[in-house]
N, C-alpha and C positions, 0 to 999 in steps of 0.2 A: 402695213395696215391690217393685214388678216390676223397676224401674230398679236398685235395690241387689242383687236377684237376679241380674240379667244380669251385672253387674260383680263378682259373688262379693264383695259387702261385707255384714259382718254387722249391717245395720241393717234396720229396716223403714222405712215412710214415712208422713207425715201432713203435712197444711197446719193452718195457723192464722192469725189476723190480727186487726186493729182496723179498725173501718169509720170512716175518716177520711179527710181530705185533707190529707196532710203538707205540701204546698205553700202551706197557708193557716195552719199552725201554726208557733209560734216554736220555736226549739231546745229552750227550756225545756219548753215544753207536751209536746213528742215525747218529752223524756227522762221528764216525769211519766208519762205514758201507758204508755211501755215498761216503767218500773218497776213501776207498779200491775198492769199485764197479767203480768208475771213473778211478782210476789207471789200473784196469783190462781192461777197454776200451779204453785206450790211442790211440791204433792204428786205433780204429773206429771213434772215435769222431773228431770234428774240424769244424771251421766256413765253410768250404767248403766240408765237408764229411757228418757228422751227428750231428744235433743240437737238444739236448733233450729239453723237456719243462715240466711244472708241470702237473701231473695228480693226481689220488686218493692217498691220504696220504702223498703228498708232498707240499711244499711251497715255498716261495721265498728265505727263510733261506738255503734250501736244494739246490736249484738252485745255490745260491751264493758258497756253498761248492763246488759244481761240477765245476763251473768257476775258483775257486781257485786253486784246485788241478789241474786241467788241465793246468792253467797257470804257476803253480810252475814247472811243467815237462817242459814245453815249454820254460821256462827261459824269458817269457814276458807276460805282461797281454792280455788275449784273451777274451774280454767281448761278443764277438759274437758267442762263443762255446755253449751256451745255453740261453735259454730266460725265461722269468717269473721272473727275478731278482730283487732284491731290486731297486728302483730308483736310489740311490746313486752309485750302482754298474754297471750302464747301462741298467737299465730296463726301461719300456716304461709307460707313462702314459696310463691309460685305459685298461692296460693286465688283471688286477684281475677281471674287470667286463664285459671283452669282450664277454665270452661264453654267459652269461645271456643276455647281450646286443644285440647279435646277434640273439637269440631266439626271443626276442621282436621284432626285425626288421621284419623277416620273417613271424612272426604270424600277425603283421598288414598288411603286405602285402597280406598275405593270405585271411584275413579278408576283405581287399578291393575288392578283386577278388570274394568272396560270398556276397558282398554288406553288411557286417557286420560294424555297428557303435561302437567305443570303448565304448562310454557312455552306451550302450544298452548291452554290453558284460560281461558276468561272466566268471570267470577264476578260474581253480582248479590247483593247483602246487603241485607235489609230490617231495619231497626233498627240504630241506631248507639249503643247503650248497651254496657254491659259486655261482653255476648256478641257482638253484631254488629261492634262497633268492632274487638275483639280478633280474631274470626274473619277479618275483612278483612284485617287487618295482617299475621296469620300466613300466610294464603293467599298474599297479595303476596310475603313473604319467600321462600315455597316456589317462586315463579317465575310464579304464576297472575297474569292480568290481571284487576284488579277495575274494571269498567267503569260501577257504578252503586251509590250507597249511599242511604240514606232515614232519617229519624226520624218523629217525629210530625209534624213541620212540612212534610214534603214529600220528594220524592226529586230526586236529581241524577244525570245521565247524561253520560259521556264516552267515547265508542268507543275513545280512545286510552289510556284508563286514568285512573283518579281519583287524584289526589295526596293519598294518606291522610295524609301528614305534615301538609300544610296543613288537611285537613279536620279532623284530632284537635286542632290548635292552634285552629281556628275554634270547635269545640264547647267548648274549656276556657275560652275568653273569653266565648262567646256562649249557652253551655248547650245551644243546639240547632243544626241546621245551617241554619236559616232565614237567607237571604241570602248563603249560600256561593257563589262565584263560580267554583267549579272545574269546572262542568257544567252541561249545559242542565236546567232545571228541569222536572219531571215529578211526576206524582202517585204516591202509593203503588201504587195500582191499576194504573197504567201499568208501573211498574217490575217488578211480579210477572210482566207478560207479554212483557219483553224477550227479545230472540233472545241467548241465552247457554248456557254448558255447565252451570254450576252455579248453582243458586238457594239462598240460605240465608235462610229467613224466621225472624228472630230478635226479633220484635216482639212481637204479641199472638197470641192465638188465632183460629182461624176466618178466616184470611186467604186460604186456598186452598178454595174451595168449588165446588159443582157448576157455579155460574155462570161460574166463570172457569178451571176444570180444563182445559177442552178448549183453552185459549188458551195455556197454560204451555208454552214453548219449550225450558226445561233439560232436560238428560239426566240431571241428578242433583238432588234436592232434599234437602238436609241440614237438618232440623227443629232450628234453635237455640232456638226458643221451645217452650213447652210448647202442645200441641195446636194448631199453626198449620194444620194440614190437616184439613178436615171429614172425617167418615165417608162422606158421599156423594161427596166428591171422589176418594177412594181408588181405587175401581174405574175410575174414569175415567183415573186417571194410570197405573194398572196396565194398562189396555188399551192406552194410548198408548206403552208401554215405558219409561216414566220411572221410574228407581230411586229410591225414597224412603227415606232412613235414618230411622227412627222417633225421635221427641224421646225415648223412655225409653233409647235408646242413644246418639244423636248429642249430647244435652246432659248426659250422665251424669258429663262430667268434673268439675263443680262437688261433687256429692256425693262423687265418689272422693277428691278432695283434702281435702274436709271429714272424710272417714275418715281420711286421712293426718294431719291436724290433731290429730283426736281421739288417734290413736295416739301422736303425738309428746307431746301433753299428760300422757298416761297414763304414759308412760315417763320424760318429763322430759329428753328429747334431741331435739333439733332437726335437721332435714336441710338439706343444701344446696339450691339452687333447681335445679341440675344432677340431683341425684337425685329430686327431686319430679318433675321433668317427664320424667325417664327412666322412672320407675316408672308415671308417668300413662300415657305412650305404650304401655308394654308391657301395662297392663291394658286400655286402649281397644282397641288393635289385637287382643287376645285375644278381647275380647267381639264385636268385629265379626265375626271369623272364626267364632265359635261360631254367632252369629244368621245370618250369611250361609249357612253350611252346614246349618243347621236348616232355614232357608227353601228351600234348594235340595233337601233331602232331601224335603221334604213338599210341594214345588211350590206354594209360597205366598209372598206378599210379604214383604219383610223386617219389616214390623210384625207380622204374623201370626206370622212365625218368631220375632221377639222375644219375643211373648206366649207362644208355646209353650214356649220354653226357660226362661223366668221361672216360668210356672205349674208346670212339671214339677219344677223345683228346690224351689219351696216346697212343693209336694205331696209329694216324696219326702222332705224334711225332717219334715213333719209325720206322715208315714207311719212313719218311723223312731223318732219320739218317742213315738208311740203315745197312749193316752188313760189318764190316771191317774183313778182313781175306783172 
């Protein structure tokens, strides 16, 4: 909800899931679980009620099953009931890369505020999934040097720069970075403490804690994952002058392009990739500026500034609507 408020998106927020290990299930079993889950949520779901989107261990195929199951029960095709769908079923160009692209946009905006030039900036990315890999690739395209990457199997460091093309080819063939020869093998813990300018934790929550916050050497931390920095680490990072771009801003690219997809489905007219990316960049930059200026005005961190901005918007909306009764 706060993330959508920051981005000026007319959505709320919620999470839901099924307790299972999809890696141990067949595709047919995953489909059956998805369809049963959707059927049990029919009263909650709807283009004007609740619109799910992909998250951990889900993909566009699962979104397609949700859309189809809902549509079958409604006796009409409802593409706008879910986002992150395949293009052929009403998906949006740019949706897969949106979260990583959003991270890149706000990181560059933060670098500009600090007077940092891309060609003189080193980047470390933890997590090489949809968010981390895209962030790394786009940051490199902007001129930054990506010196380390990692996934669940471990990390790889190369002070001359990681060949991301080879890394992406490797993971496409082997599913993980395990065995990648493009850098020195290190642990995820070591990766977080590398000497770099920008650190992008895009794996799991609680990666930066009070135990390692004092060892972080980055000037900017862009939270690609949800909650990668613990509450106890924040004051330590603040005291050390490290700028943390909070998750409710930095990884909002995904929900923003989900909103674009929903709009396109409702209108029945689909945008070009250039239009999607242009609008995403405009909204991410605008949100970053609003958060940065709010934080500066109240002399707080970007995280607190983001919450001040979001809560103020939601509170103002509720006040204007008033109470019916």
